[in-house]
N, C-alpha and C positions, 0 to 999 in steps of 0.2 A: 153950415155950409162947407168951413175949412177943412173940417174930420171926415165928410161923407168924400171930397176930393180924394183925400188921403187914404184913404182904404181904396178907392178906386183905384189911383196908380198902382197902390199896395198891389192887388186882384192884378192888373195889366202887366207887372214887374214877374209876378207870381205864373203866371199862363203863360208870360214869353217862355221862362226860364223850363217851365215845363216843356212845352212843344220844342225846343233846342234841345232837350237830354233825350226826346222822343225820336228824335232827327236825328240826331248823330247815333243812337240805337237803330234806326232803320237805316240809315247810310252806311255801318260798318254791317249790315245783315247783308244788303243788295249785292256791296262790294264784294262779300264774299261768297255770294251767290252769283257771282260771273265767272263761270268756268271758259275760258276764253280757248282758242282753237284755230288752227289756221282756216281762213274763209275756202280754201280752195287749194290741190295740191300745187306745188312749186309752179310745175308745168302748164300748170292751166290757169295761172293769173298774169292775165297780159298789162304793163304798167306804162305807162306815156306821160312822162313828168316832166317838168318845165326846167331848167337848168337852173334855176332860180331856188330850187325843191329838191330836199331831199326825202326820202320815205323812210320816218323813223319806226312807223310800225304801221302794221296792218293786222289786226286781228279780228275774229269775231265771237260773241258768243248768243245765248238765246235768252231774253227777257220779257216780260208783261208789256206787251204795248196795244193799246185798245183794244184790249181783253182777251188776246192771245198770247201765250211764248211764240215770238218773231223773234228771227236772225236780227242782231246792230252789228253792225262795222264802228269800230275804232280806228279813226285816220290820225298820226300822229304824223304835222308835215315843219321838217326842221328850214327855216330860214336860211339859205349859205351865198347869201347876194350880199351886195355892200349895202344895201339899202333897205330902208322898211317894204315889207312886202304883204299884201291880200292875197290870196289863193283859191282858187274856184276849184272843187274836188267834184268829180261823176265818178261813178261807181255804175257798171252796168250788168245784169247778170244773163246766165244763158236762156233765162226761162222769157226774157222779154222786159224784165221791172228793172227800174233805175233810180237811184237814190244821188241825193248828193246837196250840196251848197255852199256857203265861202265858209272859210276860215282867216281870220274872225269873223264871226257872225255879223256883228255889228263894230262900225269902227269909232264910238264914241270914246272906249279907253286904248284907243290907237292902233296901228299893224303889229304885225308879227316885227321884232326888229331882228337884226343882223346875228346871227348867231342862236337866237333863239326857236323854242319848238312850241307849237300849239297842235293841241288833240281837241277831235272831233267825235261823236259819235252819232252813226247815221240808222234809224230804225228802217225795215224794210214790212210795210204793211203788209199783211196776208201770207208772209215767206214763213213757214215753219219748221221748212229743210234746206239745207245747205245747199249750195250752188253748185254746179258741178265747173263753170268757170267764171271768172272775175274779170273784167275787161273796167281798171283805172286808171283814172287820167287826172293832172294835177295842173294848174295852167296859174301864170297872175295876172292878177286882177288889175289892170289899169287906175289908178285913184288920183 
């Protein structure tokens, strides 16, 4: 019985190593495939950003989501206040679509500390073209 347990544990460890190796390769390929671009012309991006936040990055790329290549918004927000924060990000597009969420998404690991930057990617289902205009809103969330 002990020998079968050792064999089983060895198989689990070998399988985990294979998954980690394949996952690392796929992650590298996925990030190489992310060719980012400006989401819309600078004069067509409206920004309403809280005084406690600083937009570090707003970029877009196309990637598979729910079966088709759709636009993804990558948003990086820096906490420029003197206390930990959580932010609500909202992105409104000219065709009526909107996406958004909270950064950090979950607070189990804590909030964004002063001076720290957090990033999140928002896919827009069914949006296979670049938007003409973007309205970005970043607000603090009371915690």
